[in-house]
C-alpha positions in Angstrom: 57.5 96.4 28.1 61.3 96.1 27.3 61.8 98.3 30.1 59.6 96.5 32.3 61.2 93.2 31.2 65.1 94.2 31.5 64.6 95.7 34.9 61.9 93.0 36.4 64.1 91.6 39.1 65.2 94.9 40.8 61.9 97.1 39.8 60.2 95.5 42.6 62.9 96.0 45.1 63.6 99.9 44.4 60.3 101.0 42.7 59.3 102.4 39.3 60.2 105.7 40.8 63.5 104.4 42.0 64.2 102.9 38.5 63.6 106.2 37.1 66.2 107.7 39.2 68.6 105.3 38.1 67.7 106.2 34.6 68.5 109.9 35.5 71.7 109.5 36.6 75.3 109.2 34.8 78.2 107.7 36.7 82.0 107.7 35.8 84.2 105.0 36.9 87.8 105.9 37.4 89.6 102.6 36.4 88.4 99.5 35.1 90.6 96.8 36.6 89.2 94.6 39.2 86.8 96.8 41.1 85.7 99.3 38.1 84.8 96.4 35.5 82.6 95.1 38.0 81.0 98.5 39.2 80.2 99.4 35.6 79.1 96.2 34.9 76.4 96.3 37.8 76.0 99.9 37.0 75.1 99.3 33.2 73.4 96.3 33.6 70.9 98.4 35.9 70.0 100.7 33.6 71.9 104.3 34.8 72.0 107.0 31.8 75.1 107.5 31.6 78.4 105.5 32.3 81.7 106.7 31.7 84.8 104.3 31.7 88.2 106.1 32.3 91.3 103.9 31.8 94.7 104.6 30.0 95.9 100.7 29.9 95.5 98.0 27.7 94.3 94.3 29.1 97.1 92.0 30.4 96.9 88.3 31.3 97.9 88.8 35.1 94.4 90.9 34.6 91.7 88.3 33.3 91.4 86.1 36.5 89.2 89.5 38.4 88.7 91.6 35.8 85.3 90.3 34.4 84.5 92.5 31.1 88.0 91.1 29.6 89.2 87.7 27.9 92.2 86.4 26.5 91.6 87.8 23.1 91.2 91.1 24.4 95.0 91.4 25.7 96.6 94.2 24.3 93.5 96.2 23.7 92.7 99.2 24.8 90.6 98.8 28.6 88.4 101.5 28.2 87.4 100.6 24.7 87.2 97.2 25.1 84.9 97.7 28.3 82.8 99.9 26.3 81.8 97.3 23.9 81.0 94.4 26.2 78.6 97.5 28.4 76.8 98.3 25.0 76.2 94.6 24.3 75.1 94.1 28.0 72.8 97.3 28.2 72.1 98.6 24.8 69.8 101.4 26.6 72.9 102.9 28.5 75.3 105.2 27.2 78.4 104.2 27.8 81.3 106.9 26.8 85.1 105.1 26.5 87.9 107.8 28.1 91.4 106.2 27.2 93.5 108.8 28.8 95.5 109.1 31.8 94.1 110.4 34.6 94.7 114.6 35.0 93.4 117.6 37.0 91.8 118.8 33.4 90.3 115.4 32.5 88.8 114.7 36.0 87.2 118.3 35.9 85.8 117.8 32.4 84.1 114.5 33.7 82.8 115.8 37.4 80.8 118.3 35.5 78.9 115.6 32.8 78.3 113.1 35.8 76.2 113.0 39.1 78.5 110.3 40.8 82.0 109.2 40.7 83.5 105.8 41.5 87.2 105.7 42.4 88.1 102.2 41.5 91.9 103.2 41.0 94.8 101.6 41.7 97.4 104.7 42.7 96.9 107.4 45.2 98.5 110.2 43.2 95.3 109.3 40.1 93.1 109.2 43.4 93.7 112.4 45.1 93.4 114.1 41.3 89.4 112.4 41.2 89.4 113.4 44.8 89.7 117.1 44.7 87.6 117.1 41.3 84.4 115.5 43.1 85.1 118.2 46.1 85.4 121.3 43.5 82.4 119.9 41.7 80.3 118.9 44.9 79.5 115.2 43.4 79.4 112.3 45.5 82.4 109.9 45.6 82.0 106.1 46.2 85.8 104.9 47.1 87.1 101.5 47.6 90.4 99.6 47.4 91.6 96.2 47.7 94.9 94.3 48.4 95.2 90.3 49.0 92.5 89.8 51.4 91.4 93.0 52.4 89.6 96.2 51.3 87.8 99.3 52.4 85.1 101.5 50.9 83.2 104.9 51.9 81.1 107.3 50.3 82.4 111.1 50.0 79.8 113.5 50.0 81.7 117.2 49.5 80.7 119.6 52.0 79.4 116.6 54.4 81.9 114.3 54.9 85.7 113.7 55.1 87.5 113.1 51.6 90.4 111.1 51.0 92.8 113.6 52.0 91.4 114.1 55.0 90.6 109.8 55.7 94.3 109.0 54.6 96.1 111.3 56.0 95.3 109.7 59.7 94.7 105.8 58.0 98.2 104.9 56.6 97.9 101.4 57.2 94.9 100.6 55.0 95.9 98.8 51.8 98.0 100.4 49.2 99.7 99.1 46.0 103.4 99.5 47.4 104.7 96.8 45.3 104.0 98.4 42.2 101.2 96.2 41.9 98.2 94.9 44.2 98.5 91.3 45.1 95.0 89.8 45.3 92.5 87.1 45.4 89.6 87.5 42.7 86.9 87.0 44.7 87.9 89.4 47.1 88.1 92.1 44.7 84.4 90.9 43.9 83.1 91.5 47.2 84.4 95.0 47.5 83.4 95.7 44.4 80.0 95.0 44.9 79.6 97.1 48.1 80.8 99.8 46.3 78.1 99.1 43.3 75.7 98.7 46.0 77.0 102.3 47.5 76.5 103.7 43.7 72.7 102.7 43.4 72.0 103.4 47.2 73.5 107.1 46.3 71.4 107.4 43.3 68.3 106.2 45.1 69.1 109.1 48.1 70.2 106.9 50.6 73.9 105.4 50.6 74.9 103.8 53.8 78.9 104.7 53.9 78.5 108.3 54.5 80.6 109.2 57.1 81.6 105.5 57.7 84.8 103.5 56.7 83.9 100.1 56.1 86.7 97.7 56.4 86.8 94.2 55.3 89.2 91.2 56.3 87.7 88.5 54.1 90.4 86.1 55.1 89.0 85.9 58.7 85.2 87.1 57.2 85.2 90.4 59.4 83.7 93.5 58.7 84.6 96.7 60.9 82.5 100.0 60.1 84.6 103.0 61.9 82.6 106.3 61.9 84.7 109.2 60.6 84.5 113.1 61.2 85.2 115.5 58.8 88.2 117.7 59.6 87.5 121.6 59.2 91.4 122.1 58.6 91.8 119.5 55.5 93.6 121.1 52.8 90.9 119.9 50.3 87.8 119.2 51.9 88.3 122.1 55.1 85.5 124.6 55.8 88.0 127.5 54.2 88.5 124.9 51.1 85.4 123.3 50.2 83.9 125.8 48.5 86.9 126.9 46.4 
């Protein structure tokens, strides 16, 4: 009865079989900031089996206007630990694992071995590319999103089927990046992009992601959404035909 009650609003949408799929799926959220806090909140609330939250930073005052798991009293505390506590309170049925370490190839590899889906909610390209390579190596779906000011983008990477981050962003250099050392951003814009990312996590677990081979670019200042078809480059040094099986 508790299961039916907790998920009573979403089971009519995805069915009991769908709920069972979520319950069998472990998700790693890399970066528990603006995007990652909301994605993790929806994933934990939705009843996934396990949520691993990875972030080595601490909560600061400028985070709070958009990072929904933190309050002013959390300033100075490790984000991963605060997020894990809040998510466990949201849904005690979900295993939440905090990792307060910098992203490294070894760390990404160890995490990707243990989860079914990865989420790139990071704020720098160096760490994103580390996670991207690990996802390709282990054949795990990777939901990537980024946001800046009023703008953002989301895509779902399926290794050996779609372009990876190295492939895509070698060709789309003008998309959002935090060149100033921080990302100027409006809180609700982060919420929109993060919600789309969370939907892709759910849909990937259910076997029907919408952004496979597609890059969704959003302009929330003018309320426009552009869906770009993207093809895999067989010569990509990370996910090309000669590299993706290694």
